[in-house]
C-alpha positions as CSV (number, residue, x, y, z in Angstrom):
1,M,-12.3,1.6,20.9
2,I,-11.9,-0.9,18.1
3,K,-10.0,-4.2,17.6
4,L,-7.6,-3.2,14.8
5,Y,-5.7,-6.1,13.1
6,S,-2.0,-5.8,12.6
7,A,-2.4,-6.6,8.9
8,H,-2.8,-3.6,6.6
9,L,-2.3,-2.7,3.0
10,T,-0.4,0.2,1.3
11,N,0.1,1.2,-2.3
12,C,-3.3,-0.2,-3.5
13,D,-4.6,1.2,-6.8
14,N,-8.2,0.8,-5.7
15,D,-10.7,-0.7,-3.2
16,N,-11.0,-3.9,-5.1
17,E,-7.5,-5.0,-4.1
18,A,-8.2,-4.4,-0.5
19,I,-11.5,-6.3,-0.8
20,E,-9.7,-9.3,-2.3
21,Y,-7.3,-9.3,0.6
22,L,-10.1,-9.0,3.1
23,K,-11.9,-12.1,1.7
24,G,-8.7,-14.1,1.3
25,M,-7.0,-13.5,4.7
26,V,-7.3,-16.0,7.6
27,W,-8.2,-13.3,10.3
28,C,-8.3,-15.7,13.3
29,E,-4.5,-16.1,12.8
30,C,-3.8,-12.4,12.8
31,E,-2.9,-10.3,15.9
32,H,-4.9,-7.3,16.8
33,V,-4.7,-4.3,19.2
34,V,-7.4,-2.3,20.9
35,T,-7.2,1.4,19.8
36,D,-9.2,4.4,18.7
37,Q,-10.7,4.5,15.3
38,P,-8.4,6.4,12.9
39,K,-9.7,9.9,12.3
40,Y,-9.5,10.2,8.5
41,S,-11.1,7.1,7.2
42,R,-14.0,5.7,5.2
43,F,-15.8,2.3,5.3
44,V,-15.1,0.1,2.3
45,E,-16.5,-3.5,2.8
46,S,-17.4,-6.0,5.5
47,Y,-16.9,-9.7,5.2
48,E,-17.4,-12.5,7.8
49,G,-17.0,-10.3,10.9
50,V,-14.2,-8.1,9.6
51,D,-14.6,-4.5,8.3
52,C,-12.2,-2.9,5.9
53,Y,-11.6,0.9,6.0
54,Y,-9.5,3.2,3.9
55,D,-7.4,5.7,6.0
56,Y,-7.0,8.7,3.5
57,G,-4.8,10.4,6.2
58,S,-2.1,7.7,5.9
59,D,-3.1,6.2,2.5
60,L,-3.6,2.7,3.8
61,Y,-6.3,0.1,4.2
62,Y,-6.8,-1.3,7.6
63,F,-9.1,-4.1,9.0
64,V,-11.2,-4.1,12.2
65,E,-13.0,-6.9,14.0
66,V,-16.8,-6.2,13.9
67,S,-18.1,-5.6,17.5
68,E,-21.3,-7.2,18.6
């Protein structure tokens, strides 16, 4: 189970756009849900306790709170 933030990105041209969003977002103000890790995804970047993944099944970037 992961803490998946409600914020996600679609229609990005490359990982760099998602990384900029990851580093610019105020994550403590964003809601999240506890769910299973999406099946078709790859890790992109981690920044200050938040991981970014690309879900190639749905063609979107999503963000997860890093668990201790």
